C-alpha positions, 0 to 999 in steps of 0.5 A, a space after each residue: 068456567 075453566 075446565 079441569 085438566 086431565 092428562 092421559 099418559 099412554 104410548 103406541 107403536 110397532 113394538 107394543 101395538 096401538 091398543 093403549 093409544 086407541 082406547 085412551 083416545 076413546 076415553 079422551 073423546 068421552 071426556 073432552 067436552 067437560 075437561 081439558 084433555 092433554 095427551 102425553 106420549 113418547 115419539 108419536 107418529 104423524 098418524 098419532 099426532 093427527 088423532 091426538 089433535 082431532 080429539 085432545 086440546 094439547 099434546 106433550 111429547 116425551 123423550 123416547 128413553 128412560 127419561 120419560 118417567 121423570 119428564 112426565 112428573 115434571 109436567 104435573 102441578 098436582 091439580 090434574 087427573 092423571 090417566 096411566 095406560 101401560 104395563 110399565 107404570 108400576 106401583 112406585 110410579 103411581 105413588 110418585 104421581 099421587 104424592 104430587 097431589 093428583 087424582 090417579 086413574 089406571 087402565 088395567 088389563 092384567 091386575 098384575 101389580 098393587 094399585 094406589 090409584 083412585 080409580 081402576 078401569 078394566 073392561 073384563 068382567 072380573 071379580 074385584 077380589 083379584 085386584 090388589 089395591 088400597 082401601 080407597 081405590 074404586 074398581 070399575 070392571 066389565 063392559 059397563 065401563 068399556 072404552 070404545 070410540 064413539 062410532 062403536 057406542 051406537 048400534 047400526 043396522 047390520 045385514 048378515 047372512 046366517 051362512 057366514 060367507 063374509 068374514 073380517 080378519 084383524 090382528 092389530 095394526 102391527 100383527 107381529 105374529 103374522 096371524 093375518 097371513 096364517 089364518 087367511 091361508 086357513 080361510 082359503 081352504 073353506 069353499 063357502 067363504 066368499 069374501 074376506 076383509 082384512 085390517 092392517 096398520 101402518 106398522 104391518 111388516 108382512 104386506 108382500 106375503 099378504 099380496 102373494 097369498 091373495 094372488 095365489 087365491 086365484 080370484 076364488 074369493 073377494 079379498 079386500 085389504 084396509 089400512 089404518 081405517 078410521 072408526 067410522 069406516 071400520 063400522 061401515 065394514 062391520 055392518 056388511 060382514 057376517 062374522 069376524 075373526 079377531 083377538 080378544 082385544 079392543 078390536 073384539 069389543 068393537 066387533 061385539 058392540 055391533 052385535 056381530 058374531 065372532 071367533 076369538 082367542 088370544 096371541 099374547 098373555 094380556 088377552 087371555 083373561 078377556 077370552 076366558 071371561 067370554 067362553 061359553 057365556 055369549 051366544 055369538 062369541 066362539 072362543 078358540 084359545 091360542 090363535 098362534 096355534 089353532 086351525 080355523 076350519 069349517 068345524 069352527 065356523 059350523 060351531 059358531 053357526 050352531 051357537 047363533 042358531 040356538 039363540 036366534 029365537 029369543 031377543 037377548 040384551 046386547 053385551 055392550 049397551 053404549 052407555 059407558 061414556 055416561 058412566 065414565 064421565 060420572 066417575 071422573 066428575 066424582 074425582 074432580 069434585 074431590 079437589 073441592 072438598 077439605 077435611 079436618 079432624 073434629 074438635 070440641 067446637 063441632 059439638 053442636 053441628 054433630 048434635 044437629 046431624 045426629 038428631 036429624 029425623 032421617 039419621 035417627 030412622 036409620 040408626 040402631 038407637 032411634 030415640 032423640 038424643 039429649 044435648 047433655 048426653 050428646 056432649 058427654 059422648 062427643 067429649 069421650 069420643 074426642 079423647 078416645 085413642 080408638 076413635 077418629 072423627 073427620 069433618 068435610 067441608 066445601 067452600 067453608 060449609 060443613 057437608 058431612 062427617 065420617 067416624 071410625 071406631 076401633 074394636 079389636 081387629 075391626 074398624 067400624 064406620 059411621 057417617 052422615 051427610 048434612 041434609 042440604 047436601 044429600 042426593 048429590 053424591 057426597 057420601 061416596 066422596 067423603 067416605 072415600 077421602 076418609 078411607 084415604 086419610 086413615 090409611 095415610 095417617 096409619 090409623 089402620 095399623 094392627 087392624 084387619 077389616 073395615 066394617 059398615 052397618 047399613 039399615 036395610 031401607 037405606 038405599 043411598 048408603 048401600 050404594 055408597 058402600 057398594 060403589 067403594 067395593 065393600 063386600 056385603 057379608 051378612 045381616 045383623 038384627 038390631 032392635 028388630 031392624 035388619 042391617 046389611 054388614 059391609 066389609 073390606 079387608 085391610 
């Protein structure tokens, strides 16, 4: 079976760091067994080429100038899942990729733009209401969808002293703010710190100053410098430290994936939100604000020790459970499946299939009106719905077999959803797929014009439909009572 193509588009280097590059490679590592992964990037270094070759099936080298935007579009056939990870891929560029026919995934840090993507992934635990996106866009937020390399997704046995004597410092491969040296100087003043492991990358420009500071320490502490470590080697170091001092970046997530205490903060804007989301919420994470300004002293370390001590008596769930690859692959499988689904507007020829679906026992049990429907009554209702300017009905098919339907009814400023899946296709995720595709269609066909809200009512016991609306980021607003039964009311603002 031919694997579907996934094209990952991200860059890395001295000026922007390697964070986007590392996490998209981590994503490719999760997907490579089920998909043909192609990495598209500008001016990759030899290190980047080696890493891409190790994980991906192919590489696209793009021009190192503004031509890279159009050059990348030229590679797209419309049958790929495209992943974008960088701040300069704006809404207009997303639209161009979607117009090609591709499925689009955006990896987000700042939610600073409108998204037309099919899927947005952000590892920070955020409120979905902070995002501007289309009505069909699925948001996958928080540590459940963290993008980490495989060695960080298993929990090794760490051996740490509660006295916090052995520390790891890391501020990105480039560390363009030279935080490594500044904070190392702070640590040299703390007597009980015995060992310091320092992470740097190939783009690090302050190595002479670092060597000078190490020399000036007069051997009072064991200081080791590690350059361009692979993930396996980094995990081995993490398992032998007592705590770490790192920014709120992918490196922080790698540290806490191993349940290691950490002092963190931010030095650029895109790290502020993750730092804020962790403040006073996790017993092994001390957030200290702006790392460009803060002093790392004995007081900070004692504060972290106190946090750890206060919670050592009870066992707590890990912040990162290691299951993100399973969840991520499932999301991409949904996107891939969308390519196989066709849709069309219902016609009079569909009256019988709609009748059969409507009278199916499970459908009637969860309907407001539970009585069996007579064909004559159904035919009249169906004809009126086809003629109504306030109703649109879509049938969805796979390999020419009808799998389900979605109906939208306008009532004032609201649009109400009704959908069903043929019983042969239930329990296989089709509900989420056809409802998402239907939302995309009413948007592109301008059916939502002059409407303000989309509403779905779901029987309290209909767990499958409840999950469908939740997965599509509808908000559960309240309850309605119909004929003595309780129904959830799910809403999505337009």
